[in-house]
HTML snippet that shows the backbone in 3Dmol.js (N, CA, C, O; Angstrom):
<script src="https://3Dmol.org/build/3Dmol-min.js"></script>
<div id="view" style="width:600px;height:400px;position:relative"></div>
<script>
const pdb = `
ATOM      1  N   MET A   1      26.589 121.926  80.194  1.00  0.00           N
ATOM      2  CA  MET A   1      26.268 120.516  80.187  1.00  0.00           C
ATOM      3  C   MET A   1      25.833 120.121  81.595  1.00  0.00           C
ATOM      4  O   MET A   1      26.654 119.856  82.473  1.00  0.00           O
ATOM      5  N   ASN A   2      24.530 120.092  81.777  1.00  0.00           N
ATOM      6  CA  ASN A   2      23.929 119.746  83.066  1.00  0.00           C
ATOM      7  C   ASN A   2      24.477 120.605  84.203  1.00  0.00           C
ATOM      8  O   ASN A   2      24.561 120.150  85.344  1.00  0.00           O
ATOM      9  N   ASN A   3      24.846 121.840  83.892  1.00  0.00           N
ATOM     10  CA  ASN A   3      25.401 122.789  84.864  1.00  0.00           C
ATOM     11  C   ASN A   3      26.636 122.254  85.588  1.00  0.00           C
ATOM     12  O   ASN A   3      26.951 122.715  86.686  1.00  0.00           O
ATOM     13  N   ALA A   4      27.336 121.296  84.995  1.00  0.00           N
ATOM     14  CA  ALA A   4      28.495 120.704  85.646  1.00  0.00           C
ATOM     15  C   ALA A   4      29.782 120.868  84.840  1.00  0.00           C
ATOM     16  O   ALA A   4      30.870 120.824  85.415  1.00  0.00           O
ATOM     17  N   HIS A   5      29.684 121.056  83.528  1.00  0.00           N
ATOM     18  CA  HIS A   5      30.869 121.116  82.666  1.00  0.00           C
ATOM     19  C   HIS A   5      30.710 122.237  81.645  1.00  0.00           C
ATOM     20  O   HIS A   5      29.599 122.648  81.308  1.00  0.00           O
ATOM     21  N   TRP A   6      31.853 122.716  81.163  1.00  0.00           N
ATOM     22  CA  TRP A   6      31.846 123.712  80.094  1.00  0.00           C
ATOM     23  C   TRP A   6      31.933 123.017  78.748  1.00  0.00           C
ATOM     24  O   TRP A   6      32.639 122.020  78.591  1.00  0.00           O
ATOM     25  N   GLY A   7      31.216 123.549  77.794  1.00  0.00           N
ATOM     26  CA  GLY A   7      31.272 123.014  76.445  1.00  0.00           C
ATOM     27  C   GLY A   7      31.449 124.141  75.444  1.00  0.00           C
ATOM     28  O   GLY A   7      31.179 125.305  75.739  1.00  0.00           O
ATOM     29  N   VAL A   8      31.906 123.778  74.263  1.00  0.00           N
ATOM     30  CA  VAL A   8      32.152 124.742  73.191  1.00  0.00           C
ATOM     31  C   VAL A   8      31.336 124.330  71.972  1.00  0.00           C
ATOM     32  O   VAL A   8      31.376 123.175  71.548  1.00  0.00           O
ATOM     33  N   LEU A   9      30.598 125.284  71.414  1.00  0.00           N
ATOM     34  CA  LEU A   9      29.906 125.088  70.137  1.00  0.00           C
ATOM     35  C   LEU A   9      30.573 126.020  69.132  1.00  0.00           C
ATOM     36  O   LEU A   9      30.692 127.220  69.380  1.00  0.00           O
ATOM     37  N   TYR A  10      31.006 125.478  68.006  1.00  0.00           N
ATOM     38  CA  TYR A  10      31.606 126.316  66.974  1.00  0.00           C
ATOM     39  C   TYR A  10      30.511 126.877  66.074  1.00  0.00           C
ATOM     40  O   TYR A  10      29.607 126.153  65.656  1.00  0.00           O
ATOM     41  N   GLU A  11      30.598 128.167  65.782  1.00  0.00           N
ATOM     42  CA  GLU A  11      29.558 128.859  65.014  1.00  0.00           C
ATOM     43  C   GLU A  11      29.263 128.186  63.678  1.00  0.00           C
ATOM     44  O   GLU A  11      28.107 128.130  63.257  1.00  0.00           O
ATOM     45  N   ASN A  12      30.292 127.675  63.006  1.00  0.00           N
ATOM     46  CA  ASN A  12      30.074 127.066  61.688  1.00  0.00           C
ATOM     47  C   ASN A  12      29.402 125.696  61.767  1.00  0.00           C
ATOM     48  O   ASN A  12      29.134 125.079  60.736  1.00  0.00           O
ATOM     49  N   GLU A  13      29.128 125.219  62.972  1.00  0.00           N
ATOM     50  CA  GLU A  13      28.431 123.947  63.146  1.00  0.00           C
ATOM     51  C   GLU A  13      27.051 124.123  63.784  1.00  0.00           C
ATOM     52  O   GLU A  13      26.427 123.148  64.203  1.00  0.00           O
ATOM     53  N   ILE A  14      26.580 125.367  63.856  1.00  0.00           N
ATOM     54  CA  ILE A  14      25.248 125.644  64.404  1.00  0.00           C
ATOM     55  C   ILE A  14      24.326 125.955  63.240  1.00  0.00           C
ATOM     56  O   ILE A  14      24.562 126.899  62.486  1.00  0.00           O
ATOM     57  N   PHE A  15      23.270 125.157  63.094  1.00  0.00           N
ATOM     58  CA  PHE A  15      22.385 125.293  61.948  1.00  0.00           C
ATOM     59  C   PHE A  15      20.960 125.655  62.348  1.00  0.00           C
ATOM     60  O   PHE A  15      20.021 125.422  61.588  1.00  0.00           O
ATOM     61  N   ARG A  16      20.798 126.222  63.535  1.00  0.00           N
ATOM     62  CA  ARG A  16      19.483 126.684  63.987  1.00  0.00           C
ATOM     63  C   ARG A  16      19.683 127.779  65.010  1.00  0.00           C
ATOM     64  O   ARG A  16      20.784 127.967  65.527  1.00  0.00           O
ATOM     65  N   HIS A  17      18.607 128.506  65.303  1.00  0.00           N
ATOM     66  CA  HIS A  17      18.675 129.617  66.251  1.00  0.00           C
ATOM     67  C   HIS A  17      18.799 129.077  67.677  1.00  0.00           C
ATOM     68  O   HIS A  17      18.073 128.162  68.064  1.00  0.00           O
ATOM     69  N   LEU A  18      19.717 129.644  68.449  1.00  0.00           N
ATOM     70  CA  LEU A  18      19.883 129.287  69.851  1.00  0.00           C
ATOM     71  C   LEU A  18      19.640 130.510  70.713  1.00  0.00           C
ATOM     72  O   LEU A  18      19.948 131.632  70.311  1.00  0.00           O
ATOM     73  N   SER A  19      19.091 130.297  71.892  1.00  0.00           N
ATOM     74  CA  SER A  19      18.849 131.378  72.847  1.00  0.00           C
ATOM     75  C   SER A  19      19.630 131.099  74.120  1.00  0.00           C
ATOM     76  O   SER A  19      19.783 129.948  74.529  1.00  0.00           O
ATOM     77  N   SER A  20      20.115 132.150  74.733  1.00  0.00           N
ATOM     78  CA  SER A  20      20.830 132.017  75.992  1.00  0.00           C
ATOM     79  C   SER A  20      19.906 131.430  77.056  1.00  0.00           C
ATOM     80  O   SER A  20      18.779 131.892  77.233  1.00  0.00           O
ATOM     81  N   GLY A  21      20.385 130.422  77.752  1.00  0.00           N
ATOM     82  CA  GLY A  21      19.621 129.807  78.827  1.00  0.00           C
ATOM     83  C   GLY A  21      18.682 128.691  78.388  1.00  0.00           C
ATOM     84  O   GLY A  21      18.171 127.952  79.229  1.00  0.00           O
ATOM     85  N   LYS A  22      18.448 128.559  77.095  1.00  0.00           N
ATOM     86  CA  LYS A  22      17.553 127.510  76.604  1.00  0.00           C
ATOM     87  C   LYS A  22      18.294 126.170  76.601  1.00  0.00           C
ATOM     88  O   LYS A  22      19.436 126.086  76.148  1.00  0.00           O
ATOM     89  N   GLN A  23      17.641 125.134  77.104  1.00  0.00           N
ATOM     90  CA  GLN A  23      18.245 123.815  77.097  1.00  0.00           C
ATOM     91  C   GLN A  23      17.916 123.096  75.796  1.00  0.00           C
ATOM     92  O   GLN A  23      16.807 123.202  75.273  1.00  0.00           O
ATOM     93  N   THR A  24      18.888 122.372  75.291  1.00  0.00           N
ATOM     94  CA  THR A  24      18.703 121.600  74.067  1.00  0.00           C
ATOM     95  C   THR A  24      19.598 120.367  74.125  1.00  0.00           C
ATOM     96  O   THR A  24      20.577 120.338  74.872  1.00  0.00           O
ATOM     97  N   LYS A  25      19.268 119.373  73.353  1.00  0.00           N
ATOM     98  CA  LYS A  25      20.060 118.153  73.318  1.00  0.00           C
ATOM     99  C   LYS A  25      21.286 118.368  72.431  1.00  0.00           C
ATOM    100  O   LYS A  25      21.192 118.980  71.368  1.00  0.00           O
ATOM    101  N   GLY A  26      22.417 117.868  72.870  1.00  0.00           N
ATOM    102  CA  GLY A  26      23.646 117.965  72.096  1.00  0.00           C
ATOM    103  C   GLY A  26      24.467 116.703  72.258  1.00  0.00           C
ATOM    104  O   GLY A  26      24.111 115.803  73.019  1.00  0.00           O
ATOM    105  N   TYR A  27      25.562 116.653  71.536  1.00  0.00           N
ATOM    106  CA  TYR A  27      26.422 115.475  71.532  1.00  0.00           C
ATOM    107  C   TYR A  27      27.868 115.919  71.699  1.00  0.00           C
ATOM    108  O   TYR A  27      28.254 116.988  71.226  1.00  0.00           O
ATOM    109  N   ILE A  28      28.661 115.102  72.368  1.00  0.00           N
ATOM    110  CA  ILE A  28      30.079 115.400  72.543  1.00  0.00           C
ATOM    111  C   ILE A  28      30.818 114.952  71.288  1.00  0.00           C
ATOM    112  O   ILE A  28      30.765 113.785  70.902  1.00  0.00           O
ATOM    113  N   LYS A  29      31.511 115.905  70.658  1.00  0.00           N
ATOM    114  CA  LYS A  29      32.302 115.592  69.466  1.00  0.00           C
ATOM    115  C   LYS A  29      33.718 115.185  69.864  1.00  0.00           C
ATOM    116  O   LYS A  29      34.281 114.236  69.317  1.00  0.00           O
ATOM    117  N   LYS A  30      34.292 115.926  70.836  1.00  0.00           N
ATOM    118  CA  LYS A  30      35.619 115.570  71.336  1.00  0.00           C
ATOM    119  C   LYS A  30      35.877 116.317  72.632  1.00  0.00           C
ATOM    120  O   LYS A  30      35.170 117.271  72.959  1.00  0.00           O
ATOM    121  N   ILE A  31      36.888 115.884  73.367  1.00  0.00           N
ATOM    122  CA  ILE A  31      37.299 116.556  74.601  1.00  0.00           C
ATOM    123  C   ILE A  31      38.639 117.219  74.337  1.00  0.00           C
ATOM    124  O   ILE A  31      39.605 116.576  73.929  1.00  0.00           O
ATOM    125  N   ARG A  32      38.672 118.546  74.585  1.00  0.00           N
ATOM    126  CA  ARG A  32      39.901 119.309  74.332  1.00  0.00           C
ATOM    127  C   ARG A  32      40.925 119.098  75.447  1.00  0.00           C
ATOM    128  O   ARG A  32      40.606 118.548  76.501  1.00  0.00           O
ATOM    129  N   LYS A  33      42.146 119.538  75.201  1.00  0.00           N
ATOM    130  CA  LYS A  33      43.220 119.419  76.195  1.00  0.00           C
ATOM    131  C   LYS A  33      42.928 120.230  77.452  1.00  0.00           C
ATOM    132  O   LYS A  33      43.421 119.900  78.531  1.00  0.00           O
ATOM    133  N   ASP A  34      42.116 121.308  77.320  1.00  0.00           N
ATOM    134  CA  ASP A  34      41.763 122.116  78.491  1.00  0.00           C
ATOM    135  C   ASP A  34      40.525 121.569  79.202  1.00  0.00           C
ATOM    136  O   ASP A  34      39.913 122.266  80.011  1.00  0.00           O
ATOM    137  N   ASP A  35      40.157 120.321  78.901  1.00  0.00           N
ATOM    138  CA  ASP A  35      39.028 119.600  79.507  1.00  0.00           C
ATOM    139  C   ASP A  35      37.660 120.189  79.177  1.00  0.00           C
ATOM    140  O   ASP A  35      36.672 119.856  79.832  1.00  0.00           O
ATOM    141  N   LYS A  36      37.592 121.054  78.177  1.00  0.00           N
ATOM    142  CA  LYS A  36      36.289 121.511  77.691  1.00  0.00           C
ATOM    143  C   LYS A  36      35.817 120.534  76.623  1.00  0.00           C
ATOM    144  O   LYS A  36      36.619 119.928  75.912  1.00  0.00           O
ATOM    145  N   PHE A  37      34.508 120.395  76.528  1.00  0.00           N
ATOM    146  CA  PHE A  37      33.918 119.500  75.543  1.00  0.00           C
ATOM    147  C   PHE A  37      33.575 120.279  74.281  1.00  0.00           C
ATOM    148  O   PHE A  37      32.993 121.361  74.363  1.00  0.00           O
ATOM    149  N   VAL A  38      33.923 119.751  73.129  1.00  0.00           N
ATOM    150  CA  VAL A  38      33.480 120.308  71.853  1.00  0.00           C
ATOM    151  C   VAL A  38      32.147 119.625  71.569  1.00  0.00           C
ATOM    152  O   VAL A  38      32.066 118.398  71.501  1.00  0.00           O
ATOM    153  N   LEU A  39      31.109 120.431  71.404  1.00  0.00           N
ATOM    154  CA  LEU A  39      29.756 119.912  71.259  1.00  0.00           C
ATOM    155  C   LEU A  39      29.218 120.123  69.852  1.00  0.00           C
ATOM    156  O   LEU A  39      29.628 121.047  69.149  1.00  0.00           O
ATOM    157  N   ILE A  40      28.307 119.269  69.455  1.00  0.00           N
ATOM    158  CA  ILE A  40      27.552 119.440  68.221  1.00  0.00           C
ATOM    159  C   ILE A  40      26.077 119.236  68.553  1.00  0.00           C
ATOM    160  O   ILE A  40      25.748 118.566  69.532  1.00  0.00           O
ATOM    161  N   LEU A  41      25.198 119.804  67.752  1.00  0.00           N
ATOM    162  CA  LEU A  41      23.773 119.737  68.034  1.00  0.00           C
ATOM    163  C   LEU A  41      23.052 118.653  67.245  1.00  0.00           C
ATOM    164  O   LEU A  41      21.902 118.331  67.545  1.00  0.00           O
ATOM    165  N   GLN A  42      23.707 118.091  66.249  1.00  0.00           N
ATOM    166  CA  GLN A  42      23.103 117.019  65.459  1.00  0.00           C
ATOM    167  C   GLN A  42      23.774 115.707  65.803  1.00  0.00           C
ATOM    168  O   GLN A  42      24.954 115.673  66.152  1.00  0.00           O
ATOM    169  N   SER A  43      23.020 114.631  65.704  1.00  0.00           N
ATOM    170  CA  SER A  43      23.618 113.335  65.999  1.00  0.00           C
ATOM    171  C   SER A  43      24.760 113.081  65.020  1.00  0.00           C
ATOM    172  O   SER A  43      24.620 113.334  63.824  1.00  0.00           O
ATOM    173  N   PRO A  44      25.875 112.586  65.518  1.00  0.00           N
ATOM    174  CA  PRO A  44      27.041 112.385  64.652  1.00  0.00           C
ATOM    175  C   PRO A  44      26.897 111.180  63.745  1.00  0.00           C
ATOM    176  O   PRO A  44      26.123 110.265  64.022  1.00  0.00           O
ATOM    177  N   GLY A  45      27.650 111.192  62.661  1.00  0.00           N
ATOM    178  CA  GLY A  45      27.750 110.040  61.777  1.00  0.00           C
ATOM    179  C   GLY A  45      26.507 109.762  60.968  1.00  0.00           C
ATOM    180  O   GLY A  45      25.743 110.670  60.640  1.00  0.00           O
ATOM    181  N   TYR A  46      26.315 108.504  60.652  1.00  0.00           N
ATOM    182  CA  TYR A  46      25.249 108.088  59.750  1.00  0.00           C
ATOM    183  C   TYR A  46      23.855 108.211  60.351  1.00  0.00           C
ATOM    184  O   TYR A  46      22.870 108.182  59.613  1.00  0.00           O
ATOM    185  N   GLN A  47      23.745 108.348  61.671  1.00  0.00           N
ATOM    186  CA  GLN A  47      22.427 108.493  62.282  1.00  0.00           C
ATOM    187  C   GLN A  47      21.700 109.713  61.725  1.00  0.00           C
ATOM    188  O   GLN A  47      20.472 109.723  61.645  1.00  0.00           O
ATOM    189  N   ASN A  48      22.449 110.729  61.344  1.00  0.00           N
ATOM    190  CA  ASN A  48      21.865 111.979  60.875  1.00  0.00           C
ATOM    191  C   ASN A  48      21.537 111.957  59.380  1.00  0.00           C
ATOM    192  O   ASN A  48      20.758 112.790  58.916  1.00  0.00           O
ATOM    193  N   VAL A  49      22.102 111.044  58.633  1.00  0.00           N
ATOM    194  CA  VAL A  49      21.930 111.026  57.182  1.00  0.00           C
ATOM    195  C   VAL A  49      20.467 110.837  56.801  1.00  0.00           C
ATOM    196  O   VAL A  49      19.973 111.541  55.920  1.00  0.00           O
ATOM    197  N   ASP A  50      19.769 109.915  57.432  1.00  0.00           N
ATOM    198  CA  ASP A  50      18.374 109.673  57.090  1.00  0.00           C
ATOM    199  C   ASP A  50      17.507 110.903  57.328  1.00  0.00           C
ATOM    200  O   ASP A  50      16.632 111.212  56.520  1.00  0.00           O
ATOM    201  N   GLU A  51      17.744 111.602  58.428  1.00  0.00           N
ATOM    202  CA  GLU A  51      16.976 112.806  58.737  1.00  0.00           C
ATOM    203  C   GLU A  51      17.201 113.884  57.680  1.00  0.00           C
ATOM    204  O   GLU A  51      16.247 114.507  57.216  1.00  0.00           O
ATOM    205  N   VAL A  52      18.443 114.101  57.304  1.00  0.00           N
ATOM    206  CA  VAL A  52      18.771 115.103  56.290  1.00  0.00           C
ATOM    207  C   VAL A  52      18.188 114.700  54.944  1.00  0.00           C
ATOM    208  O   VAL A  52      17.653 115.539  54.220  1.00  0.00           O
ATOM    209  N   SER A  53      18.288 113.430  54.610  1.00  0.00           N
ATOM    210  CA  SER A  53      17.729 112.944  53.341  1.00  0.00           C
ATOM    211  C   SER A  53      16.232 113.199  53.269  1.00  0.00           C
ATOM    212  O   SER A  53      15.723 113.629  52.234  1.00  0.00           O
ATOM    213  N   ARG A  54      15.528 112.939  54.357  1.00  0.00           N
ATOM    214  CA  ARG A  54      14.079 113.190  54.388  1.00  0.00           C
ATOM    215  C   ARG A  54      13.766 114.666  54.182  1.00  0.00           C
ATOM    216  O   ARG A  54      12.834 115.013  53.456  1.00  0.00           O
ATOM    217  N   GLU A  55      14.548 115.535  54.824  1.00  0.00           N
ATOM    218  CA  GLU A  55      14.334 116.978  54.669  1.00  0.00           C
ATOM    219  C   GLU A  55      14.527 117.403  53.216  1.00  0.00           C
ATOM    220  O   GLU A  55      13.735 118.183  52.687  1.00  0.00           O
ATOM    221  N   ILE A  56      15.575 116.894  52.569  1.00  0.00           N
ATOM    222  CA  ILE A  56      15.842 117.234  51.169  1.00  0.00           C
ATOM    223  C   ILE A  56      14.711 116.733  50.273  1.00  0.00           C
ATOM    224  O   ILE A  56      14.245 117.457  49.392  1.00  0.00           O
ATOM    225  N   LEU A  57      14.274 115.505  50.496  1.00  0.00           N
ATOM    226  CA  LEU A  57      13.178 114.963  49.695  1.00  0.00           C
ATOM    227  C   LEU A  57      11.888 115.757  49.888  1.00  0.00           C
ATOM    228  O   LEU A  57      11.148 115.968  48.927  1.00  0.00           O
ATOM    229  N   ASP A  58      11.607 116.197  51.107  1.00  0.00           N
ATOM    230  CA  ASP A  58      10.427 117.027  51.367  1.00  0.00           C
ATOM    231  C   ASP A  58      10.495 118.345  50.605  1.00  0.00           C
ATOM    232  O   ASP A  58       9.502 118.790  50.029  1.00  0.00           O
ATOM    233  N   ILE A  59      11.666 118.965  50.606  1.00  0.00           N
ATOM    234  CA  ILE A  59      11.846 120.230  49.878  1.00  0.00           C
ATOM    235  C   ILE A  59      11.661 120.004  48.380  1.00  0.00           C
ATOM    236  O   ILE A  59      10.998 120.797  47.711  1.00  0.00           O
ATOM    237  N   LEU A  60      12.240 118.932  47.853  1.00  0.00           N
ATOM    238  CA  LEU A  60      12.076 118.616  46.431  1.00  0.00           C
ATOM    239  C   LEU A  60      10.606 118.392  46.085  1.00  0.00           C
ATOM    240  O   LEU A  60      10.129 118.866  45.053  1.00  0.00           O
ATOM    241  N   GLU A  61       9.897 117.681  46.935  1.00  0.00           N
ATOM    242  CA  GLU A  61       8.488 117.397  46.677  1.00  0.00           C
ATOM    243  C   GLU A  61       7.658 118.688  46.668  1.00  0.00           C
ATOM    244  O   GLU A  61       6.766 118.851  45.835  1.00  0.00           O
ATOM    245  N   LYS A  62       7.952 119.590  47.586  1.00  0.00           N
ATOM    246  CA  LYS A  62       7.200 120.850  47.675  1.00  0.00           C
ATOM    247  C   LYS A  62       7.515 121.784  46.504  1.00  0.00           C
ATOM    248  O   LYS A  62       6.720 122.673  46.196  1.00  0.00           O
ATOM    249  N   ASN A  63       8.657 121.595  45.853  1.00  0.00           N
ATOM    250  CA  ASN A  63       9.095 122.499  44.786  1.00  0.00           C
ATOM    251  C   ASN A  63       9.174 121.812  43.426  1.00  0.00           C
ATOM    252  O   ASN A  63      10.027 122.158  42.608  1.00  0.00           O
ATOM    253  N   ASN A  64       8.301 120.851  43.179  1.00  0.00           N
ATOM    254  CA  ASN A  64       8.236 120.159  41.885  1.00  0.00           C
ATOM    255  C   ASN A  64       9.581 119.569  41.458  1.00  0.00           C
ATOM    256  O   ASN A  64       9.920 119.581  40.275  1.00  0.00           O
ATOM    257  N   GLY A  65      10.348 119.051  42.426  1.00  0.00           N
ATOM    258  CA  GLY A  65      11.604 118.381  42.114  1.00  0.00           C
ATOM    259  C   GLY A  65      12.777 119.302  41.872  1.00  0.00           C
ATOM    260  O   GLY A  65      13.812 118.867  41.367  1.00  0.00           O
ATOM    261  N   ILE A  66      12.633 120.582  42.226  1.00  0.00           N
ATOM    262  CA  ILE A  66      13.697 121.552  41.937  1.00  0.00           C
ATOM    263  C   ILE A  66      14.150 122.241  43.221  1.00  0.00           C
ATOM    264  O   ILE A  66      13.335 122.711  44.014  1.00  0.00           O
ATOM    265  N   ILE A  67      15.459 122.290  43.405  1.00  0.00           N
ATOM    266  CA  ILE A  67      16.065 123.114  44.453  1.00  0.00           C
ATOM    267  C   ILE A  67      17.018 124.055  43.732  1.00  0.00           C
ATOM    268  O   ILE A  67      17.964 123.611  43.081  1.00  0.00           O
ATOM    269  N   LYS A  68      16.773 125.333  43.848  1.00  0.00           N
ATOM    270  CA  LYS A  68      17.574 126.313  43.108  1.00  0.00           C
ATOM    271  C   LYS A  68      18.852 126.666  43.869  1.00  0.00           C
ATOM    272  O   LYS A  68      19.062 127.819  44.245  1.00  0.00           O
ATOM    273  N   LEU A  69      19.691 125.672  44.087  1.00  0.00           N
ATOM    274  CA  LEU A  69      20.978 125.862  44.733  1.00  0.00           C
ATOM    275  C   LEU A  69      22.058 125.238  43.874  1.00  0.00           C
ATOM    276  O   LEU A  69      21.831 124.225  43.212  1.00  0.00           O
ATOM    277  N   THR A  70      23.230 125.845  43.887  1.00  0.00           N
ATOM    278  CA  THR A  70      24.380 125.302  43.164  1.00  0.00           C
ATOM    279  C   THR A  70      25.601 125.378  44.071  1.00  0.00           C
ATOM    280  O   THR A  70      25.505 125.804  45.222  1.00  0.00           O
ATOM    281  N   ASP A  71      26.740 124.964  43.547  1.00  0.00           N
ATOM    282  CA  ASP A  71      27.967 125.084  44.327  1.00  0.00           C
ATOM    283  C   ASP A  71      28.378 126.537  44.524  1.00  0.00           C
ATOM    284  O   ASP A  71      29.260 126.824  45.333  1.00  0.00           O
ATOM    285  N   LYS A  72      27.753 127.453  43.797  1.00  0.00           N
ATOM    286  CA  LYS A  72      28.034 128.882  43.951  1.00  0.00           C
ATOM    287  C   LYS A  72      27.059 129.565  44.911  1.00  0.00           C
ATOM    288  O   LYS A  72      27.203 130.757  45.182  1.00  0.00           O
ATOM    289  N   SER A  73      26.080 128.838  45.426  1.00  0.00           N
ATOM    290  CA  SER A  73      25.070 129.406  46.330  1.00  0.00           C
ATOM    291  C   SER A  73      25.697 129.800  47.660  1.00  0.00           C
ATOM    292  O   SER A  73      26.709 129.239  48.080  1.00  0.00           O
ATOM    293  N   ASN A  74      25.078 130.773  48.310  1.00  0.00           N
ATOM    294  CA  ASN A  74      25.506 131.228  49.628  1.00  0.00           C
ATOM    295  C   ASN A  74      25.375 130.050  50.604  1.00  0.00           C
ATOM    296  O   ASN A  74      24.329 129.400  50.630  1.00  0.00           O
ATOM    297  N   PRO A  75      26.401 129.762  51.402  1.00  0.00           N
ATOM    298  CA  PRO A  75      26.324 128.642  52.359  1.00  0.00           C
ATOM    299  C   PRO A  75      25.141 128.743  53.315  1.00  0.00           C
ATOM    300  O   PRO A  75      24.593 127.718  53.721  1.00  0.00           O
ATOM    301  N   LYS A  76      24.740 129.952  53.681  1.00  0.00           N
ATOM    302  CA  LYS A  76      23.586 130.102  54.569  1.00  0.00           C
ATOM    303  C   LYS A  76      22.301 129.621  53.906  1.00  0.00           C
ATOM    304  O   LYS A  76      21.413 129.095  54.576  1.00  0.00           O
ATOM    305  N   ASP A  77      22.200 129.803  52.581  1.00  0.00           N
ATOM    306  CA  ASP A  77      21.026 129.315  51.855  1.00  0.00           C
ATOM    307  C   ASP A  77      21.005 127.797  51.817  1.00  0.00           C
ATOM    308  O   ASP A  77      19.944 127.178  51.886  1.00  0.00           O
ATOM    309  N   ILE A  78      22.174 127.211  51.707  1.00  0.00           N
ATOM    310  CA  ILE A  78      22.276 125.750  51.654  1.00  0.00           C
ATOM    311  C   ILE A  78      21.923 125.181  53.006  1.00  0.00           C
ATOM    312  O   ILE A  78      21.943 123.964  53.189  1.00  0.00           O
TER     313      ILE A  78
END
`;
const viewer = $3Dmol.createViewer("view");
viewer.addModel(pdb, "pdb");
viewer.setStyle({}, {cartoon: {color: "spectrum"}});
viewer.zoomTo();
viewer.render();
</script>
């Protein structure tokens, strides 16, 4: 974080490819007791809902209204 603080990204909250040394925008989710920041890469809360909704609608439009995913689908596919 601006070369001044340590942050933690949890693997199950990373939804895109990251490269070592590459800078990207992130958000502070919480501050741990060891003074490290827990970070997330997507805007928290409802700010992100519209973006996700648009992505889903785009996928539906490109696939004639069908997304072949169910509750049994692999989480990586979702």
